[in-house]
Gaussian input, Z-matrix of N, CA and C with variables (Angstrom, degrees):
# hf/3-21g

backbone

0 1
 N
 C     1     B1
 C     2     B2     1     A1
 N     3     B3     2     A2     1     D1
 C     4     B4     3     A3     2     D2
 C     5     B5     4     A4     3     D3
 N     6     B6     5     A5     4     D4
 C     7     B7     6     A6     5     D5
 C     8     B8     7     A7     6     D6
 N     9     B9     8     A8     7     D7
 C    10    B10     9     A9     8     D8
 C    11    B11    10    A10     9     D9
 N    12    B12    11    A11    10    D10
 C    13    B13    12    A12    11    D11
 C    14    B14    13    A13    12    D12
 N    15    B15    14    A14    13    D13
 C    16    B16    15    A15    14    D14
 C    17    B17    16    A16    15    D15
 N    18    B18    17    A17    16    D16
 C    19    B19    18    A18    17    D17
 C    20    B20    19    A19    18    D18
 N    21    B21    20    A20    19    D19
 C    22    B22    21    A21    20    D20
 C    23    B23    22    A22    21    D21
 N    24    B24    23    A23    22    D22
 C    25    B25    24    A24    23    D23
 C    26    B26    25    A25    24    D24
 N    27    B27    26    A26    25    D25
 C    28    B28    27    A27    26    D26
 C    29    B29    28    A28    27    D27
 N    30    B30    29    A29    28    D28
 C    31    B31    30    A30    29    D29
 C    32    B32    31    A31    30    D30
 N    33    B33    32    A32    31    D31
 C    34    B34    33    A33    32    D32
 C    35    B35    34    A34    33    D33
 N    36    B36    35    A35    34    D34
 C    37    B37    36    A36    35    D35
 C    38    B38    37    A37    36    D36
 N    39    B39    38    A38    37    D37
 C    40    B40    39    A39    38    D38
 C    41    B41    40    A40    39    D39
 N    42    B42    41    A41    40    D40
 C    43    B43    42    A42    41    D41
 C    44    B44    43    A43    42    D42
 N    45    B45    44    A44    43    D43
 C    46    B46    45    A45    44    D44
 C    47    B47    46    A46    45    D45
 N    48    B48    47    A47    46    D46
 C    49    B49    48    A48    47    D47
 C    50    B50    49    A49    48    D48
 N    51    B51    50    A50    49    D49
 C    52    B52    51    A51    50    D50
 C    53    B53    52    A52    51    D51
 N    54    B54    53    A53    52    D52
 C    55    B55    54    A54    53    D53
 C    56    B56    55    A55    54    D54
 N    57    B57    56    A56    55    D55
 C    58    B58    57    A57    56    D56
 C    59    B59    58    A58    57    D57
 N    60    B60    59    A59    58    D58
 C    61    B61    60    A60    59    D59
 C    62    B62    61    A61    60    D60
 N    63    B63    62    A62    61    D61
 C    64    B64    63    A63    62    D62
 C    65    B65    64    A64    63    D63
 N    66    B66    65    A65    64    D64
 C    67    B67    66    A66    65    D65
 C    68    B68    67    A67    66    D66
 N    69    B69    68    A68    67    D67
 C    70    B70    69    A69    68    D68
 C    71    B71    70    A70    69    D69
 N    72    B72    71    A71    70    D70
 C    73    B73    72    A72    71    D71
 C    74    B74    73    A73    72    D72
 N    75    B75    74    A74    73    D73
 C    76    B76    75    A75    74    D74
 C    77    B77    76    A76    75    D75
 N    78    B78    77    A77    76    D76
 C    79    B79    78    A78    77    D77
 C    80    B80    79    A79    78    D78
 N    81    B81    80    A80    79    D79
 C    82    B82    81    A81    80    D80
 C    83    B83    82    A82    81    D81
 N    84    B84    83    A83    82    D82
 C    85    B85    84    A84    83    D83
 C    86    B86    85    A85    84    D84
 N    87    B87    86    A86    85    D85
 C    88    B88    87    A87    86    D86
 C    89    B89    88    A88    87    D87
 N    90    B90    89    A89    88    D88
 C    91    B91    90    A90    89    D89
 C    92    B92    91    A91    90    D90
 N    93    B93    92    A92    91    D91
 C    94    B94    93    A93    92    D92
 C    95    B95    94    A94    93    D93
 N    96    B96    95    A95    94    D94
 C    97    B97    96    A96    95    D95
 C    98    B98    97    A97    96    D96
 N    99    B99    98    A98    97    D97
 C   100   B100    99    A99    98    D98
 C   101   B101   100   A100    99    D99
 N   102   B102   101   A101   100   D100
 C   103   B103   102   A102   101   D101
 C   104   B104   103   A103   102   D102
 N   105   B105   104   A104   103   D103
 C   106   B106   105   A105   104   D104
 C   107   B107   106   A106   105   D105
 N   108   B108   107   A107   106   D106
 C   109   B109   108   A108   107   D107
 C   110   B110   109   A109   108   D108
 N   111   B111   110   A110   109   D109
 C   112   B112   111   A111   110   D110
 C   113   B113   112   A112   111   D111
 N   114   B114   113   A113   112   D112
 C   115   B115   114   A114   113   D113
 C   116   B116   115   A115   114   D114
 N   117   B117   116   A116   115   D115
 C   118   B118   117   A117   116   D116
 C   119   B119   118   A118   117   D117
 N   120   B120   119   A119   118   D118
 C   121   B121   120   A120   119   D119
 C   122   B122   121   A121   120   D120
 N   123   B123   122   A122   121   D121
 C   124   B124   123   A123   122   D122
 C   125   B125   124   A124   123   D123
 N   126   B126   125   A125   124   D124
 C   127   B127   126   A126   125   D125
 C   128   B128   127   A127   126   D126
 N   129   B129   128   A128   127   D127
 C   130   B130   129   A129   128   D128
 C   131   B131   130   A130   129   D129
 N   132   B132   131   A131   130   D130
 C   133   B133   132   A132   131   D131
 C   134   B134   133   A133   132   D132
 N   135   B135   134   A134   133   D133
 C   136   B136   135   A135   134   D134
 C   137   B137   136   A136   135   D135
 N   138   B138   137   A137   136   D136
 C   139   B139   138   A138   137   D137
 C   140   B140   139   A139   138   D138
 N   141   B141   140   A140   139   D139
 C   142   B142   141   A141   140   D140
 C   143   B143   142   A142   141   D141
 N   144   B144   143   A143   142   D142
 C   145   B145   144   A144   143   D143
 C   146   B146   145   A145   144   D144
 N   147   B147   146   A146   145   D145
 C   148   B148   147   A147   146   D146
 C   149   B149   148   A148   147   D147
 N   150   B150   149   A149   148   D148
 C   151   B151   150   A150   149   D149
 C   152   B152   151   A151   150   D150
 N   153   B153   152   A152   151   D151
 C   154   B154   153   A153   152   D152
 C   155   B155   154   A154   153   D153
 N   156   B156   155   A155   154   D154
 C   157   B157   156   A156   155   D155
 C   158   B158   157   A157   156   D156
 N   159   B159   158   A158   157   D157
 C   160   B160   159   A159   158   D158
 C   161   B161   160   A160   159   D159
 N   162   B162   161   A161   160   D160
 C   163   B163   162   A162   161   D161
 C   164   B164   163   A163   162   D162
 N   165   B165   164   A164   163   D163
 C   166   B166   165   A165   164   D164
 C   167   B167   166   A166   165   D165
 N   168   B168   167   A167   166   D166
 C   169   B169   168   A168   167   D167
 C   170   B170   169   A169   168   D168
 N   171   B171   170   A170   169   D169
 C   172   B172   171   A171   170   D170
 C   173   B173   172   A172   171   D171
 N   174   B174   173   A173   172   D172
 C   175   B175   174   A174   173   D173
 C   176   B176   175   A175   174   D174
 N   177   B177   176   A176   175   D175
 C   178   B178   177   A177   176   D176
 C   179   B179   178   A178   177   D177
 N   180   B180   179   A179   178   D178
 C   181   B181   180   A180   179   D179
 C   182   B182   181   A181   180   D180
 N   183   B183   182   A182   181   D181
 C   184   B184   183   A183   182   D182
 C   185   B185   184   A184   183   D183
 N   186   B186   185   A185   184   D184
 C   187   B187   186   A186   185   D185
 C   188   B188   187   A187   186   D186
 N   189   B189   188   A188   187   D187
 C   190   B190   189   A189   188   D188
 C   191   B191   190   A190   189   D189
 N   192   B192   191   A191   190   D190
 C   193   B193   192   A192   191   D191
 C   194   B194   193   A193   192   D192
 N   195   B195   194   A194   193   D193
 C   196   B196   195   A195   194   D194
 C   197   B197   196   A196   195   D195
 N   198   B198   197   A197   196   D196
 C   199   B199   198   A198   197   D197
 C   200   B200   199   A199   198   D198
 N   201   B201   200   A200   199   D199
 C   202   B202   201   A201   200   D200
 C   203   B203   202   A202   201   D201
 N   204   B204   203   A203   202   D202
 C   205   B205   204   A204   203   D203
 C   206   B206   205   A205   204   D204
 N   207   B207   206   A206   205   D205
 C   208   B208   207   A207   206   D206
 C   209   B209   208   A208   207   D207
 N   210   B210   209   A209   208   D208
 C   211   B211   210   A210   209   D209
 C   212   B212   211   A211   210   D210
 N   213   B213   212   A212   211   D211
 C   214   B214   213   A213   212   D212
 C   215   B215   214   A214   213   D213
 N   216   B216   215   A215   214   D214
 C   217   B217   216   A216   215   D215
 C   218   B218   217   A217   216   D216
 N   219   B219   218   A218   217   D217
 C   220   B220   219   A219   218   D218
 C   221   B221   220   A220   219   D219
 N   222   B222   221   A221   220   D220
 C   223   B223   222   A222   221   D221
 C   224   B224   223   A223   222   D222
 N   225   B225   224   A224   223   D223
 C   226   B226   225   A225   224   D224
 C   227   B227   226   A226   225   D225
 N   228   B228   227   A227   226   D226
 C   229   B229   228   A228   227   D227
 C   230   B230   229   A229   228   D228
 N   231   B231   230   A230   229   D229
 C   232   B232   231   A231   230   D230
 C   233   B233   232   A232   231   D231
 N   234   B234   233   A233   232   D232
 C   235   B235   234   A234   233   D233
 C   236   B236   235   A235   234   D234
 N   237   B237   236   A236   235   D235
 C   238   B238   237   A237   236   D236
 C   239   B239   238   A238   237   D237
 N   240   B240   239   A239   238   D238
 C   241   B241   240   A240   239   D239
 C   242   B242   241   A241   240   D240
 N   243   B243   242   A242   241   D241
 C   244   B244   243   A243   242   D242
 C   245   B245   244   A244   243   D243
 N   246   B246   245   A245   244   D244
 C   247   B247   246   A246   245   D245
 C   248   B248   247   A247   246   D246
 N   249   B249   248   A248   247   D247
 C   250   B250   249   A249   248   D248
 C   251   B251   250   A250   249   D249
 N   252   B252   251   A251   250   D250
 C   253   B253   252   A252   251   D251
 C   254   B254   253   A253   252   D252
 N   255   B255   254   A254   253   D253
 C   256   B256   255   A255   254   D254
 C   257   B257   256   A256   255   D255
 N   258   B258   257   A257   256   D256
 C   259   B259   258   A258   257   D257
 C   260   B260   259   A259   258   D258
 N   261   B261   260   A260   259   D259
 C   262   B262   261   A261   260   D260
 C   263   B263   262   A262   261   D261
 N   264   B264   263   A263   262   D262
 C   265   B265   264   A264   263   D263
 C   266   B266   265   A265   264   D264
 N   267   B267   266   A266   265   D265
 C   268   B268   267   A267   266   D266
 C   269   B269   268   A268   267   D267
 N   270   B270   269   A269   268   D268
 C   271   B271   270   A270   269   D269
 C   272   B272   271   A271   270   D270
 N   273   B273   272   A272   271   D271
 C   274   B274   273   A273   272   D272
 C   275   B275   274   A274   273   D273
 N   276   B276   275   A275   274   D274
 C   277   B277   276   A276   275   D275
 C   278   B278   277   A277   276   D276
 N   279   B279   278   A278   277   D277
 C   280   B280   279   A279   278   D278
 C   281   B281   280   A280   279   D279
 N   282   B282   281   A281   280   D280
 C   283   B283   282   A282   281   D281
 C   284   B284   283   A283   282   D282
 N   285   B285   284   A284   283   D283
 C   286   B286   285   A285   284   D284
 C   287   B287   286   A286   285   D285
 N   288   B288   287   A287   286   D286
 C   289   B289   288   A288   287   D287
 C   290   B290   289   A289   288   D288
 N   291   B291   290   A290   289   D289
 C   292   B292   291   A291   290   D290
 C   293   B293   292   A292   291   D291
 N   294   B294   293   A293   292   D292
 C   295   B295   294   A294   293   D293
 C   296   B296   295   A295   294   D294
 N   297   B297   296   A296   295   D295
 C   298   B298   297   A297   296   D296
 C   299   B299   298   A298   297   D297

   B1=1.3718
   B2=1.5110
   B3=1.3480
   B4=1.4481
   B5=1.4542
   B6=1.1858
   B7=1.5176
   B8=1.5478
   B9=1.3802
   B10=1.3322
   B11=1.4493
   B12=1.2846
   B13=1.4009
   B14=1.5072
   B15=1.2499
   B16=1.4393
   B17=1.5067
   B18=1.2941
   B19=1.3887
   B20=1.6665
   B21=1.2282
   B22=1.5012
   B23=1.5228
   B24=1.3113
   B25=1.4117
   B26=1.4523
   B27=1.4376
   B28=1.5416
   B29=1.4668
   B30=1.3401
   B31=1.4472
   B32=1.4904
   B33=1.3668
   B34=1.4013
   B35=1.4213
   B36=1.2875
   B37=1.4620
   B38=1.6098
   B39=1.3120
   B40=1.5486
   B41=1.3639
   B42=1.3045
   B43=1.4355
   B44=1.5148
   B45=1.3394
   B46=1.3700
   B47=1.6259
   B48=1.2725
   B49=1.4112
   B50=1.5335
   B51=1.4123
   B52=1.4142
   B53=1.6868
   B54=1.3074
   B55=1.4771
   B56=1.4800
   B57=1.3774
   B58=1.3298
   B59=1.4735
   B60=1.2277
   B61=1.6941
   B62=1.5312
   B63=1.2188
   B64=1.4413
   B65=1.4550
   B66=1.3264
   B67=1.4165
   B68=1.5736
   B69=1.3057
   B70=1.4278
   B71=1.5563
   B72=1.2470
   B73=1.4834
   B74=1.5795
   B75=1.2583
   B76=1.3701
   B77=1.5452
   B78=1.3452
   B79=1.5405
   B80=1.5061
   B81=1.3231
   B82=1.4619
   B83=1.3662
   B84=1.3564
   B85=1.4833
   B86=1.4561
   B87=1.3460
   B88=1.4827
   B89=1.5351
   B90=1.3360
   B91=1.5523
   B92=1.3814
   B93=1.3834
   B94=1.4186
   B95=1.5407
   B96=1.3353
   B97=1.4375
   B98=1.5338
   B99=1.2506
   B100=1.5213
   B101=1.5076
   B102=1.3383
   B103=1.5517
   B104=1.5392
   B105=1.3256
   B106=1.4776
   B107=1.5749
   B108=1.3022
   B109=1.5183
   B110=1.6085
   B111=1.3284
   B112=1.5868
   B113=1.4804
   B114=1.3264
   B115=1.5539
   B116=1.5035
   B117=1.4083
   B118=1.5110
   B119=1.4900
   B120=1.3285
   B121=1.5407
   B122=1.4455
   B123=1.2322
   B124=1.5932
   B125=1.4582
   B126=1.3136
   B127=1.5107
   B128=1.5356
   B129=1.3443
   B130=1.3813
   B131=1.4808
   B132=1.3360
   B133=1.5190
   B134=1.4971
   B135=1.3458
   B136=1.5225
   B137=1.5671
   B138=1.3805
   B139=1.3585
   B140=1.5830
   B141=1.2906
   B142=1.4092
   B143=1.6438
   B144=1.4661
   B145=1.5724
   B146=1.4604
   B147=1.3793
   B148=1.4205
   B149=1.4499
   B150=1.3679
   B151=1.4024
   B152=1.4395
   B153=1.3851
   B154=1.4028
   B155=1.4497
   B156=1.4109
   B157=1.3851
   B158=1.5121
   B159=1.2993
   B160=1.5287
   B161=1.5829
   B162=1.1906
   B163=1.5522
   B164=1.4840
   B165=1.2440
   B166=1.4829
   B167=1.4777
   B168=1.3226
   B169=1.5683
   B170=1.5800
   B171=1.2898
   B172=1.4084
   B173=1.5552
   B174=1.4018
   B175=1.4463
   B176=1.5671
   B177=1.2911
   B178=1.4352
   B179=1.5241
   B180=1.3214
   B181=1.4665
   B182=1.4952
   B183=1.4139
   B184=1.4548
   B185=1.4695
   B186=1.4264
   B187=1.4056
   B188=1.5376
   B189=1.3304
   B190=1.4364
   B191=1.4792
   B192=1.3450
   B193=1.4670
   B194=1.4569
   B195=1.4396
   B196=1.5270
   B197=1.5668
   B198=1.1886
   B199=1.4990
   B200=1.5049
   B201=1.3413
   B202=1.4840
   B203=1.5271
   B204=1.3036
   B205=1.3766
   B206=1.4785
   B207=1.2942
   B208=1.5303
   B209=1.5661
   B210=1.3033
   B211=1.5091
   B212=1.5807
   B213=1.3291
   B214=1.5455
   B215=1.6273
   B216=1.3241
   B217=1.5553
   B218=1.4447
   B219=1.4313
   B220=1.4878
   B221=1.6300
   B222=1.3049
   B223=1.4034
   B224=1.5291
   B225=1.3694
   B226=1.4278
   B227=1.6249
   B228=1.3447
   B229=1.4271
   B230=1.4695
   B231=1.4279
   B232=1.4598
   B233=1.5831
   B234=1.2730
   B235=1.4696
   B236=1.4163
   B237=1.4569
   B238=1.3909
   B239=1.5364
   B240=1.2855
   B241=1.5958
   B242=1.5308
   B243=1.3092
   B244=1.4645
   B245=1.5352
   B246=1.3797
   B247=1.4560
   B248=1.4072
   B249=1.2735
   B250=1.5099
   B251=1.5418
   B252=1.2855
   B253=1.5330
   B254=1.6395
   B255=1.2816
   B256=1.4561
   B257=1.5124
   B258=1.3634
   B259=1.4537
   B260=1.4921
   B261=1.3313
   B262=1.4340
   B263=1.6405
   B264=1.2385
   B265=1.5622
   B266=1.6154
   B267=1.3087
   B268=1.7354
   B269=1.4676
   B270=1.2391
   B271=1.4029
   B272=1.5915
   B273=1.3144
   B274=1.4157
   B275=1.4216
   B276=1.2439
   B277=1.5593
   B278=1.5970
   B279=1.3319
   B280=1.4617
   B281=1.5390
   B282=1.2833
   B283=1.4213
   B284=1.4765
   B285=1.3613
   B286=1.4741
   B287=1.4836
   B288=1.2341
   B289=1.5411
   B290=1.5999
   B291=1.1893
   B292=1.5396
   B293=1.4854
   B294=1.3217
   B295=1.3071
   B296=1.5709
   B297=1.4252
   B298=1.4576
   B299=1.5124
   A1=113.17
   A2=117.55
   A3=118.24
   A4=115.33
   A5=119.02
   A6=125.11
   A7=105.53
   A8=118.19
   A9=120.85
   A10=118.73
   A11=128.52
   A12=130.49
   A13=113.71
   A14=121.07
   A15=126.18
   A16=114.05
   A17=116.53
   A18=121.75
   A19=111.75
   A20=115.28
   A21=118.48
   A22=111.12
   A23=125.82
   A24=131.28
   A25=110.59
   A26=115.09
   A27=119.22
   A28=102.85
   A29=109.19
   A30=119.85
   A31=109.67
   A32=124.04
   A33=127.60
   A34=115.39
   A35=119.75
   A36=129.71
   A37=113.81
   A38=111.96
   A39=114.93
   A40=119.06
   A41=117.92
   A42=120.63
   A43=119.83
   A44=115.02
   A45=127.02
   A46=116.83
   A47=112.80
   A48=118.89
   A49=113.10
   A50=114.24
   A51=125.26
   A52=110.22
   A53=116.32
   A54=114.56
   A55=107.71
   A56=120.90
   A57=129.71
   A58=114.14
   A59=121.63
   A60=117.04
   A61=102.95
   A62=113.46
   A63=124.68
   A64=114.96
   A65=117.99
   A66=127.09
   A67=111.40
   A68=130.49
   A69=126.07
   A70=115.10
   A71=120.04
   A72=126.59
   A73=109.72
   A74=113.69
   A75=124.27
   A76=112.60
   A77=107.77
   A78=115.62
   A79=114.05
   A80=119.28
   A81=123.38
   A82=118.23
   A83=118.45
   A84=124.41
   A85=111.97
   A86=122.94
   A87=128.39
   A88=112.01
   A89=113.55
   A90=117.12
   A91=112.92
   A92=113.81
   A93=122.64
   A94=107.71
   A95=117.02
   A96=127.96
   A97=116.12
   A98=121.76
   A99=120.26
   A100=102.24
   A101=114.77
   A102=118.17
   A103=108.05
   A104=108.54
   A105=117.81
   A106=109.20
   A107=109.25
   A108=119.01
   A109=118.26
   A110=109.96
   A111=116.94
   A112=107.64
   A113=114.38
   A114=126.56
   A115=111.35
   A116=114.05
   A117=122.42
   A118=101.87
   A119=111.38
   A120=125.34
   A121=114.78
   A122=119.13
   A123=124.22
   A124=109.79
   A125=113.46
   A126=117.24
   A127=107.63
   A128=116.49
   A129=121.80
   A130=108.23
   A131=113.07
   A132=120.26
   A133=112.49
   A134=108.87
   A135=122.55
   A136=104.72
   A137=117.71
   A138=119.13
   A139=111.28
   A140=109.18
   A141=110.32
   A142=105.80
   A143=107.41
   A144=113.69
   A145=110.09
   A146=115.41
   A147=117.44
   A148=116.59
   A149=118.05
   A150=126.60
   A151=117.06
   A152=123.32
   A153=127.77
   A154=115.22
   A155=116.61
   A156=123.72
   A157=104.26
   A158=111.08
   A159=117.21
   A160=111.82
   A161=112.65
   A162=125.44
   A163=115.89
   A164=119.71
   A165=117.83
   A166=111.27
   A167=118.49
   A168=119.08
   A169=105.02
   A170=112.13
   A171=122.17
   A172=105.67
   A173=112.76
   A174=119.99
   A175=110.64
   A176=118.70
   A177=124.49
   A178=110.27
   A179=115.93
   A180=121.72
   A181=111.70
   A182=110.28
   A183=118.88
   A184=109.24
   A185=121.27
   A186=117.90
   A187=115.85
   A188=113.51
   A189=121.91
   A190=104.59
   A191=123.18
   A192=129.64
   A193=115.87
   A194=112.21
   A195=116.04
   A196=108.76
   A197=123.07
   A198=125.74
   A199=115.49
   A200=113.61
   A201=117.61
   A202=109.67
   A203=118.03
   A204=126.61
   A205=110.59
   A206=117.78
   A207=120.19
   A208=107.31
   A209=108.61
   A210=118.47
   A211=110.18
   A212=113.40
   A213=116.66
   A214=112.48
   A215=114.73
   A216=118.53
   A217=109.98
   A218=115.94
   A219=121.95
   A220=107.67
   A221=122.20
   A222=127.40
   A223=114.21
   A224=119.26
   A225=122.45
   A226=103.25
   A227=114.80
   A228=118.55
   A229=110.72
   A230=115.54
   A231=118.30
   A232=107.73
   A233=115.36
   A234=125.71
   A235=105.65
   A236=116.91
   A237=120.04
   A238=115.64
   A239=115.37
   A240=118.89
   A241=103.12
   A242=107.77
   A243=123.14
   A244=107.03
   A245=113.76
   A246=124.75
   A247=111.38
   A248=119.70
   A249=131.02
   A250=109.98
   A251=112.04
   A252=112.56
   A253=102.61
   A254=114.87
   A255=123.67
   A256=112.83
   A257=118.74
   A258=125.01
   A259=118.06
   A260=115.84
   A261=123.96
   A262=109.57
   A263=114.28
   A264=118.50
   A265=103.06
   A266=104.96
   A267=110.91
   A268=112.62
   A269=118.70
   A270=123.12
   A271=106.34
   A272=118.73
   A273=128.78
   A274=117.73
   A275=124.04
   A276=132.58
   A277=98.22
   A278=115.13
   A279=120.20
   A280=109.00
   A281=121.78
   A282=118.65
   A283=116.24
   A284=115.19
   A285=124.76
   A286=116.00
   A287=119.08
   A288=133.39
   A289=105.52
   A290=119.07
   A291=126.33
   A292=108.63
   A293=119.25
   A294=124.59
   A295=107.30
   A296=110.28
   A297=113.70
   A298=105.83
   D1=128.89
   D2=-171.89
   D3=-93.76
   D4=1.58
   D5=-177.60
   D6=-116.06
   D7=129.82
   D8=176.40
   D9=-119.83
   D10=173.50
   D11=169.71
   D12=-54.93
   D13=126.58
   D14=177.30
   D15=99.86
   D16=-11.68
   D17=-175.88
   D18=-76.77
   D19=144.62
   D20=178.86
   D21=-84.62
   D22=127.81
   D23=-173.71
   D24=-127.58
   D25=156.46
   D26=174.03
   D27=-126.55
   D28=135.65
   D29=179.51
   D30=-77.98
   D31=128.98
   D32=-174.36
   D33=-117.94
   D34=4.96
   D35=-174.47
   D36=-152.58
   D37=138.42
   D38=177.43
   D39=98.35
   D40=-171.47
   D41=-179.41
   D42=-70.05
   D43=-19.27
   D44=174.63
   D45=-92.84
   D46=13.38
   D47=-173.32
   D48=-64.02
   D49=131.00
   D50=178.45
   D51=101.37
   D52=-5.53
   D53=-179.21
   D54=-80.63
   D55=146.88
   D56=171.66
   D57=-109.59
   D58=132.32
   D59=179.85
   D60=-161.34
   D61=-178.63
   D62=178.16
   D63=-100.42
   D64=152.78
   D65=178.96
   D66=-72.92
   D67=111.99
   D68=169.09
   D69=-76.35
   D70=-44.97
   D71=-178.20
   D72=-142.86
   D73=147.97
   D74=174.95
   D75=-126.27
   D76=132.33
   D77=177.50
   D78=-116.14
   D79=89.80
   D80=-171.69
   D81=-62.90
   D82=-35.17
   D83=177.41
   D84=-66.97
   D85=-29.09
   D86=-178.18
   D87=-101.91
   D88=-4.80
   D89=-171.56
   D90=42.93
   D91=60.78
   D92=176.20
   D93=-144.74
   D94=160.00
   D95=-178.14
   D96=-136.07
   D97=152.25
   D98=168.77
   D99=-106.75
   D100=123.52
   D101=171.57
   D102=-114.55
   D103=132.71
   D104=-177.75
   D105=-56.87
   D106=132.73
   D107=175.97
   D108=72.11
   D109=5.92
   D110=173.66
   D111=-113.49
   D112=144.60
   D113=-177.73
   D114=45.38
   D115=55.90
   D116=174.22
   D117=-87.02
   D118=132.92
   D119=174.99
   D120=-120.23
   D121=155.20
   D122=172.40
   D123=-90.99
   D124=136.82
   D125=177.18
   D126=-129.59
   D127=137.76
   D128=179.23
   D129=-97.21
   D130=117.88
   D131=178.84
   D132=-113.58
   D133=133.84
   D134=-174.96
   D135=-82.51
   D136=142.98
   D137=177.34
   D138=-72.62
   D139=146.12
   D140=-174.88
   D141=-147.33
   D142=112.10
   D143=-173.66
   D144=62.43
   D145=-122.96
   D146=-175.63
   D147=-85.03
   D148=-17.87
   D149=174.58
   D150=-62.58
   D151=133.78
   D152=174.90
   D153=-77.49
   D154=146.47
   D155=178.45
   D156=-89.12
   D157=-179.57
   D158=173.62
   D159=143.07
   D160=-171.59
   D161=171.00
   D162=-91.42
   D163=120.29
   D164=178.74
   D165=-127.38
   D166=157.45
   D167=-178.92
   D168=-100.19
   D169=137.98
   D170=179.76
   D171=-130.16
   D172=140.43
   D173=177.22
   D174=-97.18
   D175=116.42
   D176=-173.81
   D177=-93.26
   D178=164.04
   D179=178.71
   D180=-76.34
   D181=152.40
   D182=173.82
   D183=-128.46
   D184=149.60
   D185=175.09
   D186=-67.46
   D187=155.59
   D188=-171.87
   D189=-66.36
   D190=-37.47
   D191=-179.56
   D192=-50.19
   D193=-24.55
   D194=-174.35
   D195=-92.66
   D196=7.10
   D197=176.37
   D198=-130.01
   D199=153.64
   D200=167.26
   D201=-123.00
   D202=147.83
   D203=178.33
   D204=-72.28
   D205=132.84
   D206=178.26
   D207=-96.82
   D208=117.95
   D209=-178.71
   D210=-59.03
   D211=124.08
   D212=177.09
   D213=-69.71
   D214=-18.14
   D215=175.64
   D216=-74.03
   D217=-65.63
   D218=-164.73
   D219=-96.83
   D220=-9.20
   D221=179.85
   D222=67.09
   D223=24.10
   D224=-173.47
   D225=-113.07
   D226=151.64
   D227=171.11
   D228=-81.17
   D229=118.72
   D230=-171.81
   D231=-143.94
   D232=162.77
   D233=175.01
   D234=-70.84
   D235=153.96
   D236=177.08
   D237=-121.00
   D238=139.39
   D239=178.77
   D240=-116.68
   D241=172.97
   D242=-177.66
   D243=-121.82
   D244=148.55
   D245=166.12
   D246=-153.45
   D247=158.45
   D248=-177.32
   D249=-101.89
   D250=126.62
   D251=177.55
   D252=-141.55
   D253=126.81
   D254=179.73
   D255=54.32
   D256=35.03
   D257=-175.74
   D258=75.16
   D259=10.41
   D260=179.84
   D261=-111.47
   D262=133.56
   D263=-177.58
   D264=-94.64
   D265=114.89
   D266=-179.91
   D267=-112.17
   D268=154.40
   D269=178.77
   D270=-93.89
   D271=153.36
   D272=-176.43
   D273=-140.42
   D274=130.44
   D275=-178.55
   D276=-67.26
   D277=135.40
   D278=171.83
   D279=-84.41
   D280=-13.02
   D281=178.88
   D282=-87.51
   D283=-52.17
   D284=-178.30
   D285=-102.82
   D286=-4.40
   D287=-177.60
   D288=57.33
   D289=34.20
   D290=173.17
   D291=-72.92
   D292=143.92
   D293=-177.37
   D294=-111.35
   D295=132.83
   D296=177.36
   D297=-146.66

């Protein structure tokens, strides 16, 4: 999976198209991520014991195919490639060839 927690991404598909935000959580086995401020839904919660009930906002997962990584070097949304240098696997922007 080419997107990790803390990366800045841009949504390219769906009702949130065009938004840029950071990745809060990554789920590699499901190929999905949680992006802050994207795909926020309301959930009705029943009161249980001392906890209060009400309507809360929850950020749900979105598929990785709906986002592009924003390159920290050029600041543009671009695809990501890999290459090996000195035994380390590094990510590379396909637009500016910047390594991050």
